[in-house]
Backbone as a printed PyTorch tensor [residue, N CA C, xyz], in Angstrom:
tensor([[[ 136.8750,   77.4880, -126.9880],
         [ 135.8860,   76.4460, -126.8030],
         [ 135.4240,   76.4180, -125.3440]],

        [[ 134.1150,   76.2720, -125.1370],
         [ 133.5510,   76.2900, -123.8010],
         [ 133.9420,   75.0270, -123.0490]],

        [[ 134.3480,   75.1920, -121.7720],
         [ 134.6980,   74.0360, -120.9590],
         [ 133.4280,   73.2890, -120.5760]],

        [[ 133.4960,   71.9480, -120.5040],
         [ 132.3170,   71.1840, -120.0920],
         [ 131.8870,   71.6040, -118.6880]],

        [[ 130.5910,   71.6440, -118.4710],
         [ 130.0760,   71.9720, -117.1410],
         [ 130.0710,   73.4480, -116.8210]],

        [[ 130.4060,   74.2910, -117.7890],
         [ 130.4430,   75.7310, -117.5110],
         [ 129.1470,   76.4100, -117.9450]],

        [[ 128.0730,   75.6570, -118.0200],
         [ 126.7650,   76.2080, -118.3350],
         [ 125.8840,   76.0310, -117.1040]],

        [[ 125.2420,   77.0880, -116.6730],
         [ 124.3900,   77.0520, -115.4880],
         [ 123.0340,   76.4310, -115.8320]],

        [[ 122.6460,   75.3950, -115.0930],
         [ 121.3130,   74.8190, -115.2970],
         [ 120.3360,   75.5450, -114.3730]],

        [[ 119.2510,   76.0360, -114.9640],
         [ 118.2920,   76.8730, -114.2380],
         [ 116.9110,   76.2340, -114.3060]],

        [[ 116.3390,   75.9730, -113.1530],
         [ 114.9690,   75.4910, -113.0670],
         [ 114.0450,   76.6770, -112.8420]],

        [[ 113.0430,   76.8100, -113.6900],
         [ 112.1360,   77.9670, -113.6120],
         [ 110.7930,   77.5640, -113.0100]],

        [[ 110.2920,   78.4410, -112.1490],
         [ 108.9430,   78.2890, -111.6040],
         [ 108.2360,   79.6070, -111.8630]],

        [[ 107.1290,   79.5570, -112.5930],
         [ 106.4110,   80.7890, -112.9030],
         [ 104.9240,   80.5940, -112.8410]],

        [[ 104.2040,   81.7200, -112.7040],
         [ 102.7510,   81.6100, -112.5920],
         [ 102.0940,   81.3180, -113.9340]],

        [[ 102.8920,   81.3510, -115.0070],
         [ 102.3630,   81.0860, -116.3310],
         [ 103.5310,   80.7310, -117.2530]],

        [[ 103.3610,   79.7630, -118.1550],
         [ 104.4490,   79.4500, -119.0920],
         [ 104.8650,   80.6480, -119.9360]],

        [[ 103.9400,   81.5740, -120.2030],
         [ 104.3040,   82.7820, -120.9460],
         [ 105.4260,   83.5340, -120.2330]],

        [[ 105.3270,   83.5970, -118.9040],
         [ 106.3210,   84.3320, -118.1160],
         [ 107.6780,   83.6510, -118.1510]],

        [[ 107.6880,   82.3270, -117.9700],
         [ 108.9740,   81.6350, -117.9560],
         [ 109.6350,   81.6870, -119.3310]],

        [[ 108.8500,   81.5030, -120.3820],
         [ 109.4050,   81.5790, -121.7430],
         [ 109.9730,   82.9660, -122.0280]],

        [[ 109.2530,   83.9960, -121.5700],
         [ 109.7080,   85.3710, -121.8040],
         [ 111.0140,   85.6580, -121.0710]],

        [[ 111.1480,   85.1510, -119.8650],
         [ 112.3820,   85.3780, -119.1010],
         [ 113.5780,   84.7040, -119.7850]],

        [[ 113.3700,   83.5160, -120.3170],
         [ 114.4590,   82.8480, -121.0490],
         [ 114.8790,   83.6960, -122.2470]],

        [[ 113.8970,   84.2110, -122.9840],
         [ 114.2140,   85.0720, -124.1430],
         [ 114.9760,   86.3220, -123.6950]],

        [[ 114.5560,   86.9170, -122.6110],
         [ 115.2440,   88.1150, -122.1070],
         [ 116.6960,   87.7980, -121.7410]],

        [[ 116.8880,   86.7520, -120.9680],
         [ 118.2410,   86.4160, -120.5190],
         [ 119.1460,   86.0150, -121.6720]],

        [[ 118.5560,   85.4600, -122.7300],
         [ 119.3600,   85.1090, -123.8990],
         [ 119.9510,   86.3310, -124.5940]],

        [[ 119.3580,   87.5030, -124.3980],
         [ 119.9390,   88.7330, -124.9560],
         [ 121.3940,   88.8700, -124.5170]],

        [[ 121.6220,   88.6020, -123.2420],
         [ 122.9350,   88.8700, -122.6600],
         [ 123.7320,   87.6110, -122.3300]],

        [[ 123.0450,   86.5130, -122.0510],
         [ 123.7290,   85.3520, -121.4930],
         [ 123.5490,   84.0700, -122.3160]],

        [[ 123.1980,   84.2040, -123.5790],
         [ 123.0080,   83.0260, -124.4380],
         [ 124.2540,   82.1480, -124.4130]],

        [[ 124.0360,   80.8470, -124.2640],
         [ 125.1420,   79.9020, -124.2450],
         [ 125.7610,   79.7040, -122.8780]],

        [[ 125.3740,   80.5480, -121.9080],
         [ 125.9670,   80.4440, -120.5710],
         [ 125.0160,   79.7930, -119.5640]],

        [[ 123.7880,   79.5550, -120.0010],
         [ 122.8220,   78.8990, -119.1170],
         [ 121.8690,   78.0690, -119.9750]],

        [[ 121.2360,   77.1120, -119.3440],
         [ 120.1470,   76.3680, -119.9690],
         [ 119.0130,   76.3250, -118.9540]],

        [[ 117.7870,   76.4910, -119.4250],
         [ 116.6630,   76.6130, -118.4950],
         [ 115.5310,   75.6610, -118.8590]],

        [[ 114.8040,   75.2500, -117.8610],
         [ 113.6310,   74.3960, -118.0610],
         [ 112.6240,   74.6830, -116.9500]],

        [[ 111.3630,   74.3670, -117.2100],
         [ 110.3200,   74.5640, -116.2040],
         [ 110.3820,   73.4380, -115.1780]],

        [[ 110.4340,   73.8220, -113.9190],
         [ 110.4740,   72.8270, -112.8520],
         [ 109.0840,   72.3150, -112.5050]],

        [[ 108.0930,   73.2010, -112.6030],
         [ 106.7180,   72.8340, -112.2710],
         [ 105.8390,   73.2090, -113.4490]],

        [[ 105.1660,   72.2270, -114.0150],
         [ 104.3050,   72.4920, -115.1690],
         [ 102.8350,   72.3920, -114.7720]],

        [[ 102.0160,   73.1210, -115.5230],
         [ 100.5540,   73.0860, -115.3650],
         [ 100.0700,   73.5410, -113.9940]],

        [[ 100.8930,   74.2880, -113.2690],
         [ 100.4510,   74.9030, -112.0160],
         [ 100.6220,   76.4030, -112.1830]],

        [[  99.5290,   77.1320, -112.2000],
         [  99.5990,   78.5530, -112.5070],
         [  99.0500,   79.3920, -111.3570]],

        [[  99.4100,   80.6810, -111.3800],
         [  98.8690,   81.6460, -110.4240],
         [  99.0090,   81.2030, -108.9820]],

        [[  97.9240,   81.3390, -108.2290],
         [  97.9700,   81.0430, -106.8000],
         [  98.1050,   79.5530, -106.4960]],

        [[  97.9010,   78.7070, -107.4930],
         [  98.0790,   77.2600, -107.2690],
         [  99.5410,   76.9090, -107.0110]],

        [[ 100.4500,   77.8440, -107.2970],
         [ 101.8650,   77.5780, -107.0440],
         [ 102.1370,   77.3330, -105.5660]],

        [[ 101.2900,   77.8720, -104.7090],
         [ 101.5000,   77.7100, -103.2680],
         [ 100.8320,   76.4840, -102.6730]],

        [[ 100.1720,   75.6760, -103.4870],
         [  99.4280,   74.5270, -102.9640],
         [ 100.3630,   73.4100, -102.5200]],

        [[  99.8340,   72.5280, -101.6480],
         [ 100.6140,   71.3810, -101.1760],
         [ 100.9850,   70.4730, -102.3510]],

        [[ 100.0640,   70.3280, -103.3060],
         [ 100.3350,   69.4890, -104.4830],
         [ 101.5380,   70.0320, -105.2640]],

        [[ 101.5720,   71.3470, -105.4520],
         [ 102.6850,   71.9610, -106.1780],
         [ 103.9940,   71.7710, -105.4230]],

        [[ 103.9490,   71.9150, -104.1010],
         [ 105.1600,   71.7390, -103.3010],
         [ 105.7040,   70.3120, -103.4460]],

        [[ 104.8020,   69.3280, -103.4490],
         [ 105.2380,   67.9280, -103.6270],
         [ 105.8320,   67.7140, -105.0220]],

        [[ 105.1700,   68.2870, -106.0290],
         [ 105.6530,   68.1760, -107.4050],
         [ 107.0250,   68.8340, -107.5410]],

        [[ 107.1680,   69.9980, -106.9270],
         [ 108.4360,   70.7270, -106.9670],
         [ 109.5410,   69.9040, -106.3180]],

        [[ 109.2610,   69.3350, -105.1490],
         [ 110.2770,   68.5500, -104.4380],
         [ 110.7290,   67.3640, -105.2870]],

        [[ 109.7720,   66.6870, -105.9150],
         [ 110.0910,   65.5210, -106.7490],
         [ 110.9100,   65.9270, -107.9780]],

        [[ 110.4600,   66.9640, -108.6770],
         [ 111.1580,   67.4050, -109.8890],
         [ 112.5430,   67.9610, -109.5740]],

        [[ 112.6450,   68.6790, -108.4620],
         [ 113.9360,   69.2450, -108.0720],
         [ 114.9380,   68.1190, -107.7900]],

        [[ 114.4660,   67.1060, -107.1090],
         [ 115.3350,   65.9760, -106.7650],
         [ 115.7930,   65.2350, -108.0230]],

        [[ 114.9070,   65.1020, -108.9930],
         [ 115.2340,   64.3960, -110.2350],
         [ 116.1830,   65.2020, -111.1210]],

        [[ 115.9060,   66.4920, -111.2630],
         [ 116.6340,   67.3020, -112.2580],
         [ 117.8120,   68.0780, -111.6930]],

        [[ 117.7760,   68.3610, -110.4060],
         [ 118.8860,   69.0140, -109.7070],
         [ 119.4920,   70.2270, -110.4390]],

        [[ 118.6940,   71.2480, -110.7210],
         [ 119.2730,   72.4580, -111.3250],
         [ 120.2330,   73.1400, -110.3470]],

        [[ 121.2050,   73.8450, -110.8880],
         [ 122.1400,   74.5810, -110.0220],
         [ 121.4940,   75.8280, -109.4370]],

        [[ 120.4820,   76.3510, -110.1230],
         [ 119.8000,   77.5640, -109.6680],
         [ 118.3060,   77.4280, -109.9680]],

        [[ 117.4810,   77.9180, -109.0520],
         [ 116.0360,   77.9860, -109.2630],
         [ 115.6360,   79.4560, -109.3250]],

        [[ 114.8200,   79.7960, -110.3150],
         [ 114.3080,   81.1710, -110.4320],
         [ 112.7850,   81.1190, -110.3240]],

        [[ 112.2740,   81.8500, -109.3490],
         [ 110.8310,   81.9560, -109.1340],
         [ 110.3580,   83.2660, -109.7450]],

        [[ 109.3890,   83.1910, -110.6580],
         [ 108.9170,   84.3600, -111.4050],
         [ 107.4610,   84.6090, -111.0530]],

        [[ 107.1730,   85.8130, -110.5810],
         [ 105.8080,   86.1050, -110.1330],
         [ 105.4970,   87.5760, -110.3790]],

        [[ 104.2440,   87.8890, -110.6700],
         [ 103.7740,   89.2670, -110.7300],
         [ 103.3690,   89.6960, -109.3250]],

        [[ 103.7090,   90.9310, -108.9540],
         [ 103.2510,   91.4560, -107.6730],
         [ 101.7510,   91.7390, -107.7320]],

        [[ 101.2670,   92.1300, -108.9220],
         [  99.8490,   92.4860, -109.1010],
         [  99.4220,   93.6020, -108.1570]],

        [[ 100.3370,   94.5300, -107.9360],
         [ 100.0850,   95.6570, -107.0370],
         [ 101.2150,   96.6650, -107.2120]],

        [[ 101.0140,   97.8920, -106.7120],
         [ 102.1170,   98.8580, -106.7430],
         [ 103.2550,   98.4100, -105.8320]],

        [[ 104.4350,   98.9130, -106.0830],
         [ 105.6100,   98.5640, -105.2780],
         [ 105.4160,   98.9300, -103.8120]],

        [[ 104.5560,   99.9080, -103.5430],
         [ 104.3380,  100.3890, -102.1730],
         [ 103.4380,   99.4690, -101.3490]],

        [[ 102.8620,   98.4330, -101.9670],
         [ 101.9260,   97.5450, -101.2700],
         [ 102.7080,   96.5320, -100.4230]],

        [[ 102.9230,   96.8830,  -99.1580],
         [ 103.7510,   96.0540,  -98.2710],
         [ 103.1250,   94.6900,  -98.0090]],

        [[ 101.8040,   94.6350,  -97.8840],
         [ 101.1310,   93.3600,  -97.6090],
         [ 101.3270,   92.3890,  -98.7680]],

        [[ 101.2170,   92.8970,  -99.9910],
         [ 101.3910,   92.0390, -101.1720],
         [ 102.8430,   91.5720, -101.2710]],

        [[ 103.7750,   92.4610, -100.9620],
         [ 105.1930,   92.0670, -100.9500],
         [ 105.4270,   90.9310,  -99.9500]],

        [[ 104.8490,   91.0570,  -98.7500],
         [ 105.0230,   90.0120,  -97.7210],
         [ 104.4550,   88.6820,  -98.2100]],

        [[ 103.2930,   88.7450,  -98.8540],
         [ 102.6620,   87.5350,  -99.3820],
         [ 103.5570,   86.8410, -100.4050]],

        [[ 104.1000,   87.6220, -101.3450],
         [ 104.9670,   87.0440, -102.3690],
         [ 106.2920,   86.5340, -101.7710]],

        [[ 106.8400,   87.2720, -100.8070],
         [ 108.0920,   86.8370, -100.1820],
         [ 107.8850,   85.5400,  -99.4020]],

        [[ 106.6870,   85.3690,  -98.8180],
         [ 106.3930,   84.1210,  -98.1110],
         [ 106.3370,   82.9550,  -99.1050]],

        [[ 105.7550,   83.1970, -100.2860],
         [ 105.7320,   82.1630, -101.3290],
         [ 107.1570,   81.7420, -101.6830]],

        [[ 108.0260,   82.7450, -101.8430],
         [ 109.4150,   82.4550, -102.2140],
         [ 110.1190,   81.6990, -101.0820]],

        [[ 109.8420,   82.0840,  -99.8380],
         [ 110.4410,   81.3950,  -98.6850],
         [ 110.0090,   79.9270,  -98.6620]],

        [[ 108.7480,   79.6650,  -98.9990],
         [ 108.2520,   78.2800,  -99.0360],
         [ 108.9730,   77.4680, -100.1160]],

        [[ 109.2540,   78.1190, -101.2480],
         [ 109.9790,   77.4390, -102.3230],
         [ 111.4150,   77.1430, -101.8970]],

        [[ 112.0280,   78.0900, -101.2130],
         [ 113.4100,   77.8890, -100.7630],
         [ 113.5280,   76.7650,  -99.7360]],

        [[ 112.4450,   76.4920,  -99.0110],
         [ 112.4610,   75.3580,  -98.0790],
         [ 112.6490,   74.0480,  -98.8400]],

        [[ 112.1910,   74.0210, -100.0850],
         [ 112.2990,   72.8210, -100.9220],
         [ 113.6250,   72.7960, -101.6810]],

        [[ 114.0180,   73.9450, -102.2580],
         [ 115.1620,   73.9500, -103.1860],
         [ 116.4600,   74.4800, -102.5730]],

        [[ 116.3920,   75.0040, -101.3650],
         [ 117.6010,   75.5270, -100.7320],
         [ 117.8880,   76.9720, -101.1140]],

        [[ 119.0830,   77.4110, -100.7950],
         [ 119.4010,   78.8440, -100.9410],
         [ 119.7660,   79.2520, -102.3630]],

        [[ 120.0510,   78.2830, -103.2370],
         [ 120.4150,   78.6420, -104.6090],
         [ 119.1540,   78.9560, -105.4210]],

        [[ 118.5410,   80.0630, -105.0540],
         [ 117.2850,   80.4680, -105.6930],
         [ 117.2380,   81.9880, -105.7940]],

        [[ 116.6530,   82.4650, -106.8840],
         [ 116.4550,   83.9080, -107.0900],
         [ 114.9760,   84.1640, -107.3260]],

        [[ 114.5480,   85.3460, -106.9110],
         [ 113.1550,   85.7410, -107.0710],
         [ 113.0880,   86.8930, -108.0700]],

        [[ 112.3740,   86.6770, -109.1690],
         [ 112.0990,   87.7560, -110.1200],
         [ 110.6520,   88.1720, -109.9100]],

        [[ 110.4700,   89.2300, -109.1320],
         [ 109.1370,   89.7230, -108.8200],
         [ 108.8560,   90.9360, -109.7000]],

        [[ 108.0010,   90.7420, -110.6980],
         [ 107.6370,   91.8390, -111.5860],
         [ 106.7470,   92.8190, -110.8320]],

        [[ 107.2120,   94.0580, -110.7200],
         [ 106.3980,   95.0750, -110.0470],
         [ 105.2250,   95.4000, -110.9580]],

        [[ 104.0360,   95.3750, -110.3880],
         [ 102.7690,   95.3700, -111.1100],
         [ 102.6770,   94.0420, -111.8580]],

        [[ 103.1460,   94.0030, -113.1190],
         [ 103.0540,   92.7880, -113.9310],
         [ 104.2380,   92.7370, -114.8990]],

        [[ 104.4200,   91.5800, -115.5300],
         [ 105.4770,   91.4360, -116.5360],
         [ 105.4220,   92.5680, -117.5560]],

        [[ 104.2090,   93.0180, -117.8620],
         [ 104.0300,   94.0330, -118.9110],
         [ 104.7210,   95.3500, -118.5920]],

        [[ 105.1350,   95.5640, -117.3430],
         [ 105.9240,   96.7600, -117.0260],
         [ 107.1970,   96.7910, -117.8740]],

        [[ 107.7580,   95.6090, -118.1520],
         [ 108.9600,   95.5470, -118.9890],
         [ 108.6520,   95.9510, -120.4310]],

        [[ 107.4600,   95.6320, -120.8930],
         [ 107.0720,   96.0500, -122.2480],
         [ 106.9250,   97.5640, -122.3090]],

        [[ 106.3930,   98.1500, -121.2370],
         [ 106.2900,   99.6180, -121.1750],
         [ 107.6680,  100.2760, -121.0900]],

        [[ 108.6410,   99.5650, -120.5390],
         [ 109.9970,  100.1240, -120.4280],
         [ 110.6260,  100.3270, -121.8030]],

        [[ 110.2250,   99.5150, -122.7730],
         [ 110.7010,   99.6730, -124.1480],
         [ 109.4670,   99.7650, -125.0580]],

        [[ 108.6890,  100.7960, -124.8380],
         [ 107.3970,  100.9220, -125.5210],
         [ 107.5600,  101.1070, -127.0270]],

        [[ 108.7130,  101.6030, -127.4640],
         [ 108.9310,  101.7730, -128.9030],
         [ 108.9190,  100.4280, -129.6300]],

        [[ 109.5070,   99.4240, -129.0210],
         [ 109.4750,   98.0850, -129.6200],
         [ 108.0410,   97.5800, -129.7040]],

        [[ 107.2880,   97.8010, -128.6390],
         [ 105.8760,   97.3950, -128.6320],
         [ 105.1110,   98.1290, -129.7370]],

        [[ 105.3450,   99.4360, -129.8420],
         [ 104.6620,  100.2400, -130.8680],
         [ 104.9410,   99.7170, -132.2790]],

        [[ 106.1960,   99.4110, -132.5590],
         [ 106.5590,   98.9030, -133.8900],
         [ 105.8790,   97.5680, -134.1680]],

        [[ 105.8270,   96.7270, -133.1610],
         [ 105.2680,   95.3850, -133.3440],
         [ 103.7640,   95.4270, -133.6280]],

        [[ 103.0660,   96.3490, -132.9650],
         [ 101.6030,   96.3830, -133.0810],
         [ 101.0540,   97.5350, -133.9190]],

        [[ 101.9370,   98.3980, -134.4080],
         [ 101.4720,   99.5170, -135.2190],
         [ 100.6660,  100.5280, -134.4270]],

        [[ 101.0790,  100.7700, -133.1760],
         [ 100.3980,  101.7590, -132.3300],
         [ 101.4060,  102.8410, -131.9370]],

        [[ 100.9570,  103.8340, -131.1980],
         [ 101.8670,  104.9350, -130.8230],
         [ 101.6600,  105.3240, -129.3610]],

        [[ 101.9440,  104.3880, -128.4800],
         [ 101.8390,  104.6510, -127.0440],
         [ 103.0690,  105.4270, -126.5790]],

        [[ 102.8980,  106.1860, -125.5050],
         [ 104.0390,  106.8740, -124.9040],
         [ 104.0970,  106.5030, -123.4300]],

        [[ 105.3060,  106.4200, -122.9110],
         [ 105.5060,  106.0940, -121.4960],
         [ 106.6070,  106.9840, -120.9510]],

        [[ 106.2690,  107.7440, -119.9210],
         [ 107.2660,  108.6100, -119.2830],
         [ 107.4830,  108.1330, -117.8550]],

        [[ 108.7110,  108.2620, -117.3900],
         [ 109.0030,  107.9080, -116.0060],
         [ 109.1130,  106.4040, -115.8000]],

        [[ 108.8810,  105.9980, -114.5780],
         [ 109.0530,  104.6150, -114.1480],
         [ 107.8870,  103.7570, -114.6390]],

        [[ 108.1490,  102.7760, -115.5060],
         [ 107.0620,  101.9590, -116.0490],
         [ 106.3650,  101.1020, -114.9980]],

        [[ 107.0110,  100.8840, -113.8540],
         [ 106.3830,  100.0570, -112.8220],
         [ 105.2970,  100.8160, -112.0560]],

        [[ 105.1380,  102.0950, -112.3560],
         [ 104.0690,  102.8660, -111.6870],
         [ 102.7840,  102.8740, -112.5220]],

        [[ 102.8110,  102.2670, -113.6910],
         [ 101.6190,  102.2100, -114.5490],
         [ 100.6580,  101.1730, -113.9760]],

        [[  99.4590,  101.6070, -113.6480],
         [  98.4610,  100.6880, -113.0990],
         [  97.8970,   99.8110, -114.2120]],

        [[  97.7250,   98.5360, -113.8960],
         [  97.1780,   97.5590, -114.8380],
         [  97.8480,   97.6450, -116.2150]],

        [[  99.1720,   97.4840, -116.2490],
         [  99.8930,   97.6390, -117.5260],
         [  99.4400,   96.6590, -118.6040]],

        [[  99.0630,   95.4420, -118.1990],
         [  98.6040,   94.4490, -119.1810],
         [  97.3050,   94.9100, -119.8360]],

        [[  96.3620,   95.3330, -119.0150],
         [  95.0590,   95.7730, -119.5250],
         [  95.2050,   96.9650, -120.4610]],

        [[  96.1150,   97.8770, -120.1230],
         [  96.3280,   99.0650, -120.9660],
         [  96.8890,   98.6720, -122.3400]],

        [[  97.7640,   97.6820, -122.3770],
         [  98.3290,   97.2360, -123.6590],
         [  97.2710,   96.5170, -124.5000]],

        [[  96.4430,   95.7250, -123.8500],
         [  95.3660,   95.0430, -124.5670],
         [  94.3940,   96.0730, -125.1430]],

        [[  94.0300,   97.0610, -124.3240],
         [  93.0920,   98.1090, -124.7780],
         [  93.6660,   98.9190, -125.9330]],

        [[  94.9520,   99.2210, -125.8570],
         [  95.5930,  100.0520, -126.8830],
         [  95.6570,   99.3520, -128.2320]],

        [[  95.6140,   98.0270, -128.2190],
         [  95.6930,   97.2660, -129.4780],
         [  94.3410,   96.6300, -129.8220]],

        [[  93.2810,   97.1670, -129.2370],
         [  91.9410,   96.6160, -129.4540],
         [  91.5130,   96.7110, -130.9190]],

        [[  91.9020,   97.8080, -131.5670],
         [  91.6150,   97.9650, -132.9990],
         [  92.9480,   98.1980, -133.7060]],

        [[  93.7580,   97.1470, -133.8000],
         [  95.1240,   97.3150, -134.2960],
         [  95.2100,   97.6350, -135.7840]],

        [[  96.1270,   98.5420, -136.0970],
         [  96.3860,   98.8630, -137.5130],
         [  97.0990,   97.7050, -138.2050]],

        [[  97.9720,   97.0600, -137.4700],
         [  98.7670,   95.9780, -138.0620],
         [  98.0410,   94.6290, -138.0160]],

        [[  96.8110,   94.6330, -137.5130],
         [  96.0380,   93.3980, -137.4870],
         [  96.3470,   92.4890, -136.3140]],

        [[  97.0850,   92.9940, -135.3010],
         [  97.4290,   92.1780, -134.1420],
         [  96.9260,   92.8480, -132.8680]],

        [[  96.4590,   92.0410, -131.9510],
         [  96.0630,   92.5460, -130.6390],
         [  96.9750,   91.9130, -129.6010]],

        [[  97.4500,   92.7050, -128.6550],
         [  98.3600,   92.1670, -127.6430],
         [  97.6730,   91.0940, -126.8040]],

        [[  98.4230,   90.0210, -126.5770],
         [  98.0040,   88.9490, -125.6790],
         [  99.2330,   88.5180, -124.8850]],

        [[  99.0620,   88.1150, -123.6200],
         [ 100.2050,   87.5890, -122.8730],
         [ 100.8780,   86.4040, -123.5710]],

        [[ 100.1620,   85.7510, -124.4800],
         [ 100.7720,   84.6610, -125.2480],
         [ 101.9010,   85.1540, -126.1530]],

        [[ 101.9770,   86.4710, -126.3730],
         [ 103.0310,   87.0470, -127.2140],
         [ 104.2810,   87.4180, -126.4110]],

        [[ 104.2680,   87.1650, -125.1020],
         [ 105.3400,   87.6450, -124.2160],
         [ 106.7360,   87.2380, -124.6800]],

        [[ 106.9160,   85.9680, -125.0000],
         [ 108.2550,   85.4990, -125.3860],
         [ 108.7020,   86.1320, -126.6970]],

        [[ 107.7860,   86.2240, -127.6620],
         [ 108.1090,   86.8320, -128.9600],
         [ 108.5480,   88.2880, -128.7740]],

        [[ 107.8360,   89.0120, -127.9200],
         [ 108.1930,   90.4110, -127.6610],
         [ 109.4940,   90.5100, -126.8700]],

        [[ 109.6570,   89.6390, -125.8810],
         [ 110.8590,   89.6790, -125.0510],
         [ 112.1190,   89.5250, -125.8960]],

        [[ 112.0350,   88.7260, -126.9570],
         [ 113.1870,   88.5230, -127.8390],
         [ 113.5760,   89.8010, -128.5720]],

        [[ 112.6430,   90.7600, -128.6840],
         [ 112.8990,   91.9970, -129.4360],
         [ 113.2340,   93.1930, -128.5410]],

        [[ 113.0100,   93.0750, -127.2440],
         [ 113.1810,   94.2240, -126.3500],
         [ 114.6400,   94.6620, -126.2460]],

        [[ 114.8260,   95.9390, -125.9590],
         [ 116.1560,   96.5070, -125.7360],
         [ 116.5240,   96.2550, -124.2720]],

        [[ 117.4070,   95.3050, -124.0600],
         [ 117.7570,   94.8790, -122.7010],
         [ 118.2960,   96.0330, -121.8640]],

        [[ 119.1100,   96.8620, -122.4730],
         [ 119.6780,   98.0010, -121.7360],
         [ 118.6050,   98.9740, -121.2690]],

        [[ 117.5530,   99.1410, -122.0800],
         [ 116.4410,  100.0040, -121.6770],
         [ 115.7240,   99.4270, -120.4600]],

        [[ 115.5530,   98.1210, -120.4380],
         [ 114.8970,   97.4820, -119.2960],
         [ 115.7230,   97.6830, -118.0310]],

        [[ 117.0270,   97.5110, -118.1470],
         [ 117.9070,   97.7000, -116.9970],
         [ 117.8830,   99.1520, -116.5200]],

        [[ 117.8270,  100.0550, -117.4680],
         [ 117.8540,  101.4840, -117.1220],
         [ 116.5650,  101.9340, -116.4330]],

        [[ 115.4320,  101.4120, -116.9050],
         [ 114.1410,  101.9250, -116.4250],
         [ 113.4920,  101.1060, -115.3100]],

        [[ 113.8950,   99.8500, -115.1500],
         [ 113.2550,   98.9930, -114.1470],
         [ 114.2840,   98.5390, -113.1220]],

        [[ 114.2810,   99.1710, -111.9610],
         [ 115.2850,   98.8460, -110.9410],
         [ 115.1630,   97.4050, -110.4630]],

        [[ 113.9310,   96.8840, -110.3820],
         [ 113.7800,   95.4980, -109.9150],
         [ 114.4310,   94.5210, -110.8970]],

        [[ 114.3130,   94.8140, -112.1970],
         [ 114.9170,   93.9300, -113.1920],
         [ 116.4380,   94.0830, -113.1990]],

        [[ 116.9140,   95.2930, -112.9720],
         [ 118.3630,   95.5390, -112.8760],
         [ 118.9570,   94.7270, -111.7210]],

        [[ 118.2680,   94.7070, -110.5880],
         [ 118.7510,   93.9540, -109.4220],
         [ 118.7470,   92.4490, -109.7060]],

        [[ 117.6970,   91.9760, -110.3690],
         [ 117.6420,   90.5540, -110.7120],
         [ 118.7730,   90.1990, -111.6770]],

        [[ 118.9890,   91.0340, -112.6820],
         [ 120.0330,   90.7790, -113.6750],
         [ 121.3980,   90.6600, -113.0050]],

        [[ 121.6900,   91.5590, -112.0620],
         [ 122.9820,   91.5240, -111.3670],
         [ 123.1140,   90.2420, -110.5480]],

        [[ 122.0310,   89.8380, -109.8920],
         [ 122.0590,   88.6230, -109.0770],
         [ 122.2260,   87.3900, -109.9640]],

        [[ 121.5490,   87.3770, -111.1110],
         [ 121.6600,   86.2460, -112.0370],
         [ 123.0790,   86.1620, -112.6040]],

        [[ 123.6130,   87.2880, -113.0340],
         [ 124.9730,   87.3130, -113.5990],
         [ 125.9960,   86.7840, -112.5920]],

        [[ 125.7790,   87.0900, -111.3210],
         [ 126.7180,   86.6410, -110.2800],
         [ 126.6900,   85.1260, -110.0940]],

        [[ 125.6070,   84.4780, -110.5080],
         [ 125.4780,   83.0290, -110.3600],
         [ 126.0930,   82.2610, -111.5300]],

        [[ 126.3620,   82.9430, -112.6190],
         [ 126.8900,   82.2570, -113.8020],
         [ 128.3230,   81.7920, -113.5790]],

        [[ 128.6720,   80.6090, -114.0840],
         [ 130.0620,   80.1430, -113.9550],
         [ 131.0280,   81.1160, -114.6250]],

        [[ 132.1410,   81.3290, -113.9950],
         [ 133.1350,   82.2650, -114.5510],
         [ 133.9440,   81.5880, -115.6490]]])
């Protein structure tokens, strides 16, 4: 029987609810029952996350809900080699840590969340009735979201990919494949696992 208080409370901040929902589904593959998650900031998407209004909302919600860990989820929207974009995103995370303290992790999707879908493209193919192939590092695929939308433009199975499907797909992905093919996700997974109560 699980001891009381041995579940990690996680406050999520993401540029879109699709992203936060998908991350919860992913983490449930391996850590179901060991954490509980909720959105810390609602209805603030994309670049609005850095606004003064969002910072005030975050401070208020953080104080009320007091999660043990905060996870900031963002797309880089650029190749991993884009140092300027990395600095911009790291500054956003630093601003969040000024509010929530050091118990925070950054899940920065290289290119976009859809890189994870490319990491397990067979699951995507089965879901949409398409036959895409992906070789090498999925984070090097330019505009991965647009490519998935285009590939399902005339779907055999009657479905077209939308970011609104992120959580549904995340629940089906092969977690080990994501860890094997996406180094950024592997690093996040290790950092998250280290925060879980023993």
